[in-house]
mmCIF file of the C-alpha atoms, coordinates in Angstrom:
data_MODEL
# 
_entry.id   MODEL 
# 
loop_
_atom_site.group_PDB 
_atom_site.id 
_atom_site.type_symbol 
_atom_site.label_atom_id 
_atom_site.label_alt_id 
_atom_site.label_comp_id 
_atom_site.label_asym_id 
_atom_site.label_entity_id 
_atom_site.label_seq_id 
_atom_site.pdbx_PDB_ins_code 
_atom_site.Cartn_x 
_atom_site.Cartn_y 
_atom_site.Cartn_z 
_atom_site.occupancy 
_atom_site.B_iso_or_equiv 
_atom_site.pdbx_formal_charge 
_atom_site.auth_seq_id 
_atom_site.auth_comp_id 
_atom_site.auth_asym_id 
_atom_site.auth_atom_id 
_atom_site.pdbx_PDB_model_num 
ATOM 1   C CA . UNK A 1 1   ? -20.630 203.604 349.781 1.00 0.00 ? 1   UNK A CA 1 
ATOM 2   C CA . UNK A 1 2   ? -18.990 200.606 347.870 1.00 0.00 ? 2   UNK A CA 1 
ATOM 3   C CA . UNK A 1 3   ? -15.470 199.938 349.228 1.00 0.00 ? 3   UNK A CA 1 
ATOM 4   C CA . UNK A 1 4   ? -12.482 198.770 347.424 1.00 0.00 ? 4   UNK A CA 1 
ATOM 5   C CA . UNK A 1 5   ? -12.566 195.502 348.594 1.00 0.00 ? 5   UNK A CA 1 
ATOM 6   C CA . UNK A 1 6   ? -16.599 194.892 347.000 1.00 0.00 ? 6   UNK A CA 1 
ATOM 7   C CA . UNK A 1 7   ? -14.876 195.464 343.692 1.00 0.00 ? 7   UNK A CA 1 
ATOM 8   C CA . UNK A 1 8   ? -11.703 193.387 344.057 1.00 0.00 ? 8   UNK A CA 1 
ATOM 9   C CA . UNK A 1 9   ? -13.450 190.171 345.395 1.00 0.00 ? 9   UNK A CA 1 
ATOM 10  C CA . UNK A 1 10  ? -11.962 186.549 344.551 1.00 0.00 ? 10  UNK A CA 1 
ATOM 11  C CA . UNK A 1 11  ? -11.412 187.302 340.674 1.00 0.00 ? 11  UNK A CA 1 
ATOM 12  C CA . UNK A 1 12  ? -10.750 183.816 338.306 1.00 0.00 ? 12  UNK A CA 1 
ATOM 13  C CA . UNK A 1 13  ? -8.497  185.757 336.396 1.00 0.00 ? 13  UNK A CA 1 
ATOM 14  C CA . UNK A 1 14  ? -5.111  184.950 337.009 1.00 0.00 ? 14  UNK A CA 1 
ATOM 15  C CA . UNK A 1 15  ? -3.706  189.168 335.649 1.00 0.00 ? 15  UNK A CA 1 
ATOM 16  C CA . UNK A 1 16  ? -6.331  190.114 337.950 1.00 0.00 ? 16  UNK A CA 1 
ATOM 17  C CA . UNK A 1 17  ? -5.613  187.990 341.339 1.00 0.00 ? 17  UNK A CA 1 
ATOM 18  C CA . UNK A 1 18  ? -2.616  189.065 340.549 1.00 0.00 ? 18  UNK A CA 1 
ATOM 19  C CA . UNK A 1 19  ? -3.161  192.860 340.951 1.00 0.00 ? 19  UNK A CA 1 
ATOM 20  C CA . UNK A 1 20  ? -5.648  192.065 343.553 1.00 0.00 ? 20  UNK A CA 1 
ATOM 21  C CA . UNK A 1 21  ? -2.717  190.986 345.524 1.00 0.00 ? 21  UNK A CA 1 
ATOM 22  C CA . UNK A 1 22  ? -0.555  193.478 344.534 1.00 0.00 ? 22  UNK A CA 1 
ATOM 23  C CA . UNK A 1 23  ? -3.199  195.799 345.435 1.00 0.00 ? 23  UNK A CA 1 
ATOM 24  C CA . UNK A 1 24  ? -3.211  194.509 348.937 1.00 0.00 ? 24  UNK A CA 1 
ATOM 25  C CA . UNK A 1 25  ? -0.077  195.245 349.501 1.00 0.00 ? 25  UNK A CA 1 
ATOM 26  C CA . UNK A 1 26  ? 1.201   198.654 347.561 1.00 0.00 ? 26  UNK A CA 1 
ATOM 27  C CA . UNK A 1 27  ? -1.756  200.412 349.199 1.00 0.00 ? 27  UNK A CA 1 
ATOM 28  C CA . UNK A 1 28  ? -0.632  199.326 352.727 1.00 0.00 ? 28  UNK A CA 1 
ATOM 29  C CA . UNK A 1 29  ? 3.224   199.152 352.923 1.00 0.00 ? 29  UNK A CA 1 
ATOM 30  C CA . UNK A 1 30  ? 4.456   201.173 349.353 1.00 0.00 ? 30  UNK A CA 1 
ATOM 31  C CA . UNK A 1 31  ? 6.314   199.458 346.390 1.00 0.00 ? 31  UNK A CA 1 
ATOM 32  C CA . UNK A 1 32  ? 9.582   199.228 347.610 1.00 0.00 ? 32  UNK A CA 1 
ATOM 33  C CA . UNK A 1 33  ? 8.587   197.064 350.912 1.00 0.00 ? 33  UNK A CA 1 
ATOM 34  C CA . UNK A 1 34  ? 7.092   194.252 348.434 1.00 0.00 ? 34  UNK A CA 1 
ATOM 35  C CA . UNK A 1 35  ? 9.088   191.895 346.641 1.00 0.00 ? 35  UNK A CA 1 
ATOM 36  C CA . UNK A 1 36  ? 7.881   189.957 343.120 1.00 0.00 ? 36  UNK A CA 1 
ATOM 37  C CA . UNK A 1 37  ? 8.401   186.412 346.029 1.00 0.00 ? 37  UNK A CA 1 
ATOM 38  C CA . UNK A 1 38  ? 5.774   188.250 347.887 1.00 0.00 ? 38  UNK A CA 1 
ATOM 39  C CA . UNK A 1 39  ? 3.353   189.239 345.465 1.00 0.00 ? 39  UNK A CA 1 
ATOM 40  C CA . UNK A 1 40  ? 3.622   185.651 343.889 1.00 0.00 ? 40  UNK A CA 1 
ATOM 41  C CA . UNK A 1 41  ? 3.036   184.293 346.871 1.00 0.00 ? 41  UNK A CA 1 
ATOM 42  C CA . UNK A 1 42  ? 0.434   186.252 347.970 1.00 0.00 ? 42  UNK A CA 1 
ATOM 43  C CA . UNK A 1 43  ? -1.439  185.993 344.058 1.00 0.00 ? 43  UNK A CA 1 
ATOM 44  C CA . UNK A 1 44  ? -1.115  181.968 344.393 1.00 0.00 ? 44  UNK A CA 1 
ATOM 45  C CA . UNK A 1 45  ? 0.444   181.991 340.861 1.00 0.00 ? 45  UNK A CA 1 
ATOM 46  C CA . UNK A 1 46  ? 3.575   180.314 339.976 1.00 0.00 ? 46  UNK A CA 1 
ATOM 47  C CA . UNK A 1 47  ? 6.720   182.652 339.098 1.00 0.00 ? 47  UNK A CA 1 
ATOM 48  C CA . UNK A 1 48  ? 6.396   181.965 335.168 1.00 0.00 ? 48  UNK A CA 1 
ATOM 49  C CA . UNK A 1 49  ? 2.981   182.792 335.341 1.00 0.00 ? 49  UNK A CA 1 
ATOM 50  C CA . UNK A 1 50  ? 3.939   186.381 337.057 1.00 0.00 ? 50  UNK A CA 1 
ATOM 51  C CA . UNK A 1 51  ? 6.538   186.908 334.928 1.00 0.00 ? 51  UNK A CA 1 
ATOM 52  C CA . UNK A 1 52  ? 4.134   186.351 332.266 1.00 0.00 ? 52  UNK A CA 1 
ATOM 53  C CA . UNK A 1 53  ? 2.016   189.154 332.753 1.00 0.00 ? 53  UNK A CA 1 
ATOM 54  C CA . UNK A 1 54  ? 4.244   190.958 334.329 1.00 0.00 ? 54  UNK A CA 1 
ATOM 55  C CA . UNK A 1 55  ? 7.478   191.057 333.081 1.00 0.00 ? 55  UNK A CA 1 
ATOM 56  C CA . UNK A 1 56  ? 8.752   193.232 336.378 1.00 0.00 ? 56  UNK A CA 1 
ATOM 57  C CA . UNK A 1 57  ? 7.765   194.866 339.453 1.00 0.00 ? 57  UNK A CA 1 
ATOM 58  C CA . UNK A 1 58  ? 7.397   198.199 337.700 1.00 0.00 ? 58  UNK A CA 1 
ATOM 59  C CA . UNK A 1 59  ? 4.675   196.521 335.801 1.00 0.00 ? 59  UNK A CA 1 
ATOM 60  C CA . UNK A 1 60  ? 2.486   195.326 338.473 1.00 0.00 ? 60  UNK A CA 1 
ATOM 61  C CA . UNK A 1 61  ? 3.085   198.559 340.141 1.00 0.00 ? 61  UNK A CA 1 
ATOM 62  C CA . UNK A 1 62  ? 1.520   200.050 337.064 1.00 0.00 ? 62  UNK A CA 1 
ATOM 63  C CA . UNK A 1 63  ? -1.549  197.957 337.129 1.00 0.00 ? 63  UNK A CA 1 
ATOM 64  C CA . UNK A 1 64  ? -2.053  199.136 340.701 1.00 0.00 ? 64  UNK A CA 1 
ATOM 65  C CA . UNK A 1 65  ? -2.009  202.688 340.306 1.00 0.00 ? 65  UNK A CA 1 
ATOM 66  C CA . UNK A 1 66  ? -4.484  201.825 337.178 1.00 0.00 ? 66  UNK A CA 1 
ATOM 67  C CA . UNK A 1 67  ? -6.915  199.915 339.146 1.00 0.00 ? 67  UNK A CA 1 
ATOM 68  C CA . UNK A 1 68  ? -6.328  202.654 342.569 1.00 0.00 ? 68  UNK A CA 1 
ATOM 69  C CA . UNK A 1 69  ? -7.739  205.679 339.983 1.00 0.00 ? 69  UNK A CA 1 
ATOM 70  C CA . UNK A 1 70  ? -10.602 203.679 338.495 1.00 0.00 ? 70  UNK A CA 1 
ATOM 71  C CA . UNK A 1 71  ? -11.583 202.211 341.862 1.00 0.00 ? 71  UNK A CA 1 
ATOM 72  C CA . UNK A 1 72  ? -10.859 205.049 344.408 1.00 0.00 ? 72  UNK A CA 1 
ATOM 73  C CA . UNK A 1 73  ? -10.836 208.884 342.354 1.00 0.00 ? 73  UNK A CA 1 
ATOM 74  C CA . UNK A 1 74  ? -13.163 207.564 339.532 1.00 0.00 ? 74  UNK A CA 1 
ATOM 75  C CA . UNK A 1 75  ? -15.095 204.993 340.883 1.00 0.00 ? 75  UNK A CA 1 
ATOM 76  C CA . UNK A 1 76  ? -15.814 206.574 343.723 1.00 0.00 ? 76  UNK A CA 1 
ATOM 77  C CA . UNK A 1 77  ? -14.483 209.987 345.185 1.00 0.00 ? 77  UNK A CA 1 
ATOM 78  C CA . UNK A 1 78  ? -15.865 212.086 341.985 1.00 0.00 ? 78  UNK A CA 1 
ATOM 79  C CA . UNK A 1 79  ? -19.297 210.335 341.459 1.00 0.00 ? 79  UNK A CA 1 
ATOM 80  C CA . UNK A 1 80  ? -19.699 210.138 345.306 1.00 0.00 ? 80  UNK A CA 1 
ATOM 81  C CA . UNK A 1 81  ? -19.527 213.867 345.936 1.00 0.00 ? 81  UNK A CA 1 
ATOM 82  C CA . UNK A 1 82  ? -21.213 214.490 342.332 1.00 0.00 ? 82  UNK A CA 1 
ATOM 83  C CA . UNK A 1 83  ? -23.925 212.527 344.025 1.00 0.00 ? 83  UNK A CA 1 
ATOM 84  C CA . UNK A 1 84  ? -23.919 214.179 347.155 1.00 0.00 ? 84  UNK A CA 1 
ATOM 85  C CA . UNK A 1 85  ? -25.212 217.730 345.975 1.00 0.00 ? 85  UNK A CA 1 
ATOM 86  C CA . UNK A 1 86  ? -27.107 218.993 342.903 1.00 0.00 ? 86  UNK A CA 1 
ATOM 87  C CA . UNK A 1 87  ? -24.312 222.081 342.456 1.00 0.00 ? 87  UNK A CA 1 
ATOM 88  C CA . UNK A 1 88  ? -21.055 222.107 340.991 1.00 0.00 ? 88  UNK A CA 1 
ATOM 89  C CA . UNK A 1 89  ? -19.810 224.717 343.957 1.00 0.00 ? 89  UNK A CA 1 
ATOM 90  C CA . UNK A 1 90  ? -21.330 222.309 346.610 1.00 0.00 ? 90  UNK A CA 1 
ATOM 91  C CA . UNK A 1 91  ? -20.151 218.993 344.730 1.00 0.00 ? 91  UNK A CA 1 
ATOM 92  C CA . UNK A 1 92  ? -17.198 220.618 344.604 1.00 0.00 ? 92  UNK A CA 1 
ATOM 93  C CA . UNK A 1 93  ? -17.490 220.474 348.487 1.00 0.00 ? 93  UNK A CA 1 
ATOM 94  C CA . UNK A 1 94  ? -18.564 217.109 348.838 1.00 0.00 ? 94  UNK A CA 1 
ATOM 95  C CA . UNK A 1 95  ? -15.408 215.789 348.180 1.00 0.00 ? 95  UNK A CA 1 
ATOM 96  C CA . UNK A 1 96  ? -14.364 216.777 351.381 1.00 0.00 ? 96  UNK A CA 1 
ATOM 97  C CA . UNK A 1 97  ? -17.091 214.565 352.867 1.00 0.00 ? 97  UNK A CA 1 
ATOM 98  C CA . UNK A 1 98  ? -16.019 211.678 350.911 1.00 0.00 ? 98  UNK A CA 1 
ATOM 99  C CA . UNK A 1 99  ? -12.267 212.142 351.999 1.00 0.00 ? 99  UNK A CA 1 
ATOM 100 C CA . UNK A 1 100 ? -14.106 212.604 356.044 1.00 0.00 ? 100 UNK A CA 1 
ATOM 101 C CA . UNK A 1 101 ? -15.492 209.240 355.721 1.00 0.00 ? 101 UNK A CA 1 
ATOM 102 C CA . UNK A 1 102 ? -12.572 207.854 353.962 1.00 0.00 ? 102 UNK A CA 1 
ATOM 103 C CA . UNK A 1 103 ? -10.152 209.324 357.068 1.00 0.00 ? 103 UNK A CA 1 
ATOM 104 C CA . UNK A 1 104 ? -12.660 207.710 359.538 1.00 0.00 ? 104 UNK A CA 1 
ATOM 105 C CA . UNK A 1 105 ? -11.983 204.508 358.167 1.00 0.00 ? 105 UNK A CA 1 
ATOM 106 C CA . UNK A 1 106 ? -9.870  201.874 360.074 1.00 0.00 ? 106 UNK A CA 1 
ATOM 107 C CA . UNK A 1 107 ? -8.344  201.030 357.250 1.00 0.00 ? 107 UNK A CA 1 
ATOM 108 C CA . UNK A 1 108 ? -7.163  204.269 356.034 1.00 0.00 ? 108 UNK A CA 1 
ATOM 109 C CA . UNK A 1 109 ? -3.854  203.959 354.283 1.00 0.00 ? 109 UNK A CA 1 
ATOM 110 C CA . UNK A 1 110 ? -3.679  207.454 352.822 1.00 0.00 ? 110 UNK A CA 1 
ATOM 111 C CA . UNK A 1 111 ? -3.069  208.371 348.514 1.00 0.00 ? 111 UNK A CA 1 
ATOM 112 C CA . UNK A 1 112 ? -1.007  205.922 346.906 1.00 0.00 ? 112 UNK A CA 1 
ATOM 113 C CA . UNK A 1 113 ? -0.514  208.416 344.053 1.00 0.00 ? 113 UNK A CA 1 
ATOM 114 C CA . UNK A 1 114 ? 1.524   210.885 346.760 1.00 0.00 ? 114 UNK A CA 1 
ATOM 115 C CA . UNK A 1 115 ? 2.854   208.009 348.545 1.00 0.00 ? 115 UNK A CA 1 
ATOM 116 C CA . UNK A 1 116 ? 4.016   206.280 345.283 1.00 0.00 ? 116 UNK A CA 1 
ATOM 117 C CA . UNK A 1 117 ? 5.771   209.730 344.047 1.00 0.00 ? 117 UNK A CA 1 
ATOM 118 C CA . UNK A 1 118 ? 7.464   210.516 346.992 1.00 0.00 ? 118 UNK A CA 1 
ATOM 119 C CA . UNK A 1 119 ? 8.771   207.086 347.139 1.00 0.00 ? 119 UNK A CA 1 
ATOM 120 C CA . UNK A 1 120 ? 10.395  206.279 344.538 1.00 0.00 ? 120 UNK A CA 1 
ATOM 121 C CA . UNK A 1 121 ? 10.789  210.098 342.937 1.00 0.00 ? 121 UNK A CA 1 
ATOM 122 C CA . UNK A 1 122 ? 9.319   212.268 339.788 1.00 0.00 ? 122 UNK A CA 1 
ATOM 123 C CA . UNK A 1 123 ? 11.690  210.610 337.679 1.00 0.00 ? 123 UNK A CA 1 
ATOM 124 C CA . UNK A 1 124 ? 11.241  206.904 338.144 1.00 0.00 ? 124 UNK A CA 1 
ATOM 125 C CA . UNK A 1 125 ? 8.423   205.722 336.080 1.00 0.00 ? 125 UNK A CA 1 
ATOM 126 C CA . UNK A 1 126 ? 6.403   204.790 338.871 1.00 0.00 ? 126 UNK A CA 1 
ATOM 127 C CA . UNK A 1 127 ? 6.451   208.799 340.052 1.00 0.00 ? 127 UNK A CA 1 
ATOM 128 C CA . UNK A 1 128 ? 5.724   210.151 336.403 1.00 0.00 ? 128 UNK A CA 1 
ATOM 129 C CA . UNK A 1 129 ? 2.697   207.710 336.642 1.00 0.00 ? 129 UNK A CA 1 
ATOM 130 C CA . UNK A 1 130 ? 1.762   209.188 339.852 1.00 0.00 ? 130 UNK A CA 1 
ATOM 131 C CA . UNK A 1 131 ? 1.736   212.422 338.487 1.00 0.00 ? 131 UNK A CA 1 
ATOM 132 C CA . UNK A 1 132 ? -0.596  211.270 335.768 1.00 0.00 ? 132 UNK A CA 1 
ATOM 133 C CA . UNK A 1 133 ? -2.949  210.223 338.020 1.00 0.00 ? 133 UNK A CA 1 
ATOM 134 C CA . UNK A 1 134 ? -3.030  213.079 340.449 1.00 0.00 ? 134 UNK A CA 1 
ATOM 135 C CA . UNK A 1 135 ? -3.397  215.016 337.324 1.00 0.00 ? 135 UNK A CA 1 
ATOM 136 C CA . UNK A 1 136 ? -6.575  213.479 336.113 1.00 0.00 ? 136 UNK A CA 1 
ATOM 137 C CA . UNK A 1 137 ? -7.651  213.978 339.913 1.00 0.00 ? 137 UNK A CA 1 
ATOM 138 C CA . UNK A 1 138 ? -7.041  217.402 339.369 1.00 0.00 ? 138 UNK A CA 1 
ATOM 139 C CA . UNK A 1 139 ? -8.622  217.600 335.571 1.00 0.00 ? 139 UNK A CA 1 
ATOM 140 C CA . UNK A 1 140 ? -12.314 216.301 337.797 1.00 0.00 ? 140 UNK A CA 1 
ATOM 141 C CA . UNK A 1 141 ? -11.825 219.584 340.151 1.00 0.00 ? 141 UNK A CA 1 
ATOM 142 C CA . UNK A 1 142 ? -11.278 221.929 337.160 1.00 0.00 ? 142 UNK A CA 1 
ATOM 143 C CA . UNK A 1 143 ? -14.176 220.229 335.345 1.00 0.00 ? 143 UNK A CA 1 
ATOM 144 C CA . UNK A 1 144 ? -16.745 221.123 338.850 1.00 0.00 ? 144 UNK A CA 1 
ATOM 145 C CA . UNK A 1 145 ? -14.816 224.740 338.706 1.00 0.00 ? 145 UNK A CA 1 
ATOM 146 C CA . UNK A 1 146 ? -15.841 225.435 335.103 1.00 0.00 ? 146 UNK A CA 1 
ATOM 147 C CA . UNK A 1 147 ? -19.850 224.369 335.693 1.00 0.00 ? 147 UNK A CA 1 
ATOM 148 C CA . UNK A 1 148 ? -19.647 226.155 338.737 1.00 0.00 ? 148 UNK A CA 1 
ATOM 149 C CA . UNK A 1 149 ? -18.710 229.610 336.944 1.00 0.00 ? 149 UNK A CA 1 
ATOM 150 C CA . UNK A 1 150 ? -15.730 230.531 338.691 1.00 0.00 ? 150 UNK A CA 1 
ATOM 151 C CA . UNK A 1 151 ? -12.981 232.195 337.332 1.00 0.00 ? 151 UNK A CA 1 
ATOM 152 C CA . UNK A 1 152 ? -9.808  230.832 335.798 1.00 0.00 ? 152 UNK A CA 1 
ATOM 153 C CA . UNK A 1 153 ? -10.428 226.735 336.703 1.00 0.00 ? 153 UNK A CA 1 
ATOM 154 C CA . UNK A 1 154 ? -7.012  225.615 335.975 1.00 0.00 ? 154 UNK A CA 1 
ATOM 155 C CA . UNK A 1 155 ? -5.436  227.819 338.538 1.00 0.00 ? 155 UNK A CA 1 
ATOM 156 C CA . UNK A 1 156 ? -8.422  227.112 341.242 1.00 0.00 ? 156 UNK A CA 1 
ATOM 157 C CA . UNK A 1 157 ? -7.667  223.503 340.901 1.00 0.00 ? 157 UNK A CA 1 
ATOM 158 C CA . UNK A 1 158 ? -4.135  223.553 341.641 1.00 0.00 ? 158 UNK A CA 1 
ATOM 159 C CA . UNK A 1 159 ? -4.641  225.357 344.878 1.00 0.00 ? 159 UNK A CA 1 
ATOM 160 C CA . UNK A 1 160 ? -8.217  222.424 345.334 1.00 0.00 ? 160 UNK A CA 1 
ATOM 161 C CA . UNK A 1 161 ? -5.731  219.751 345.009 1.00 0.00 ? 161 UNK A CA 1 
ATOM 162 C CA . UNK A 1 162 ? -3.492  221.713 347.630 1.00 0.00 ? 162 UNK A CA 1 
ATOM 163 C CA . UNK A 1 163 ? -6.329  221.521 349.849 1.00 0.00 ? 163 UNK A CA 1 
ATOM 164 C CA . UNK A 1 164 ? -7.464  217.558 348.844 1.00 0.00 ? 164 UNK A CA 1 
ATOM 165 C CA . UNK A 1 165 ? -3.313  216.522 349.343 1.00 0.00 ? 165 UNK A CA 1 
ATOM 166 C CA . UNK A 1 166 ? -3.421  218.362 352.612 1.00 0.00 ? 166 UNK A CA 1 
ATOM 167 C CA . UNK A 1 167 ? -6.163  216.998 354.545 1.00 0.00 ? 167 UNK A CA 1 
ATOM 168 C CA . UNK A 1 168 ? -4.638  213.461 353.181 1.00 0.00 ? 168 UNK A CA 1 
ATOM 169 C CA . UNK A 1 169 ? -1.019  214.025 354.521 1.00 0.00 ? 169 UNK A CA 1 
ATOM 170 C CA . UNK A 1 170 ? -3.117  215.177 357.830 1.00 0.00 ? 170 UNK A CA 1 
ATOM 171 C CA . UNK A 1 171 ? -5.551  212.587 358.009 1.00 0.00 ? 171 UNK A CA 1 
ATOM 172 C CA . UNK A 1 172 ? -2.456  210.170 357.668 1.00 0.00 ? 172 UNK A CA 1 
ATOM 173 C CA . UNK A 1 173 ? -0.563  212.210 360.662 1.00 0.00 ? 173 UNK A CA 1 
ATOM 174 C CA . UNK A 1 174 ? -3.747  211.651 362.649 1.00 0.00 ? 174 UNK A CA 1 
ATOM 175 C CA . UNK A 1 175 ? -5.923  214.291 362.192 1.00 0.00 ? 175 UNK A CA 1 
ATOM 176 C CA . UNK A 1 176 ? -9.095  212.546 361.925 1.00 0.00 ? 176 UNK A CA 1 
ATOM 177 C CA . UNK A 1 177 ? -11.080 216.234 361.566 1.00 0.00 ? 177 UNK A CA 1 
ATOM 178 C CA . UNK A 1 178 ? -8.875  217.172 358.704 1.00 0.00 ? 178 UNK A CA 1 
ATOM 179 C CA . UNK A 1 179 ? -11.398 216.961 356.081 1.00 0.00 ? 179 UNK A CA 1 
ATOM 180 C CA . UNK A 1 180 ? -13.861 219.300 357.917 1.00 0.00 ? 180 UNK A CA 1 
ATOM 181 C CA . UNK A 1 181 ? -11.012 222.137 358.241 1.00 0.00 ? 181 UNK A CA 1 
ATOM 182 C CA . UNK A 1 182 ? -9.959  221.414 354.479 1.00 0.00 ? 182 UNK A CA 1 
ATOM 183 C CA . UNK A 1 183 ? -13.550 222.359 353.804 1.00 0.00 ? 183 UNK A CA 1 
ATOM 184 C CA . UNK A 1 184 ? -13.827 225.452 355.911 1.00 0.00 ? 184 UNK A CA 1 
ATOM 185 C CA . UNK A 1 185 ? -10.724 226.383 353.514 1.00 0.00 ? 185 UNK A CA 1 
ATOM 186 C CA . UNK A 1 186 ? -12.346 225.410 350.631 1.00 0.00 ? 186 UNK A CA 1 
ATOM 187 C CA . UNK A 1 187 ? -15.640 227.243 351.050 1.00 0.00 ? 187 UNK A CA 1 
ATOM 188 C CA . UNK A 1 188 ? -12.837 230.919 351.235 1.00 0.00 ? 188 UNK A CA 1 
ATOM 189 C CA . UNK A 1 189 ? -11.122 229.571 348.366 1.00 0.00 ? 189 UNK A CA 1 
ATOM 190 C CA . UNK A 1 190 ? -14.490 229.201 346.399 1.00 0.00 ? 190 UNK A CA 1 
ATOM 191 C CA . UNK A 1 191 ? -15.286 232.692 347.320 1.00 0.00 ? 191 UNK A CA 1 
ATOM 192 C CA . UNK A 1 192 ? -12.470 233.866 346.077 1.00 0.00 ? 192 UNK A CA 1 
ATOM 193 C CA . UNK A 1 193 ? -12.296 232.410 342.674 1.00 0.00 ? 193 UNK A CA 1 
ATOM 194 C CA . UNK A 1 194 ? -16.400 233.631 341.501 1.00 0.00 ? 194 UNK A CA 1 
ATOM 195 C CA . UNK A 1 195 ? -17.284 235.713 338.883 1.00 0.00 ? 195 UNK A CA 1 
# 
């Protein structure tokens, strides 16, 4: 599987350099623990250049969340799950195979969207953005559920997403088998929603 680091190698574009630095810092430490001065230092740009591209730390954090969605969920998890199976039910289950591999990575850092939502709160612009990105993930599950012919794809996706997020939290607690456990529960959920 192509890693996020593969996508973020030595960019020449100043804006991209800032986002790359923010990505590494925010995904590991959260938003509040990282200051603008550190972002400037790590990206190797002048303060004026930083503020020309990102008027505030929230702006660079929003760019980080967008990049996370592009690289991880839409760029890796969904296509990887679709590529591991030929039918939509198995593709849904393959999400947890992708997660299993992710959870075993030495640099597993959990879900940035959940972390930012909990860190900043649902009313904060970054919290609202995180909710939007989590909704995009749920939409992908809903599409697969519809393709699989499952009843009430929207309700199914809400329940499925609980398993996804719960397995991430369990993995962050140290449960390396969280994806396998969630996948067993996911099989039962699929059976409950079959038409």
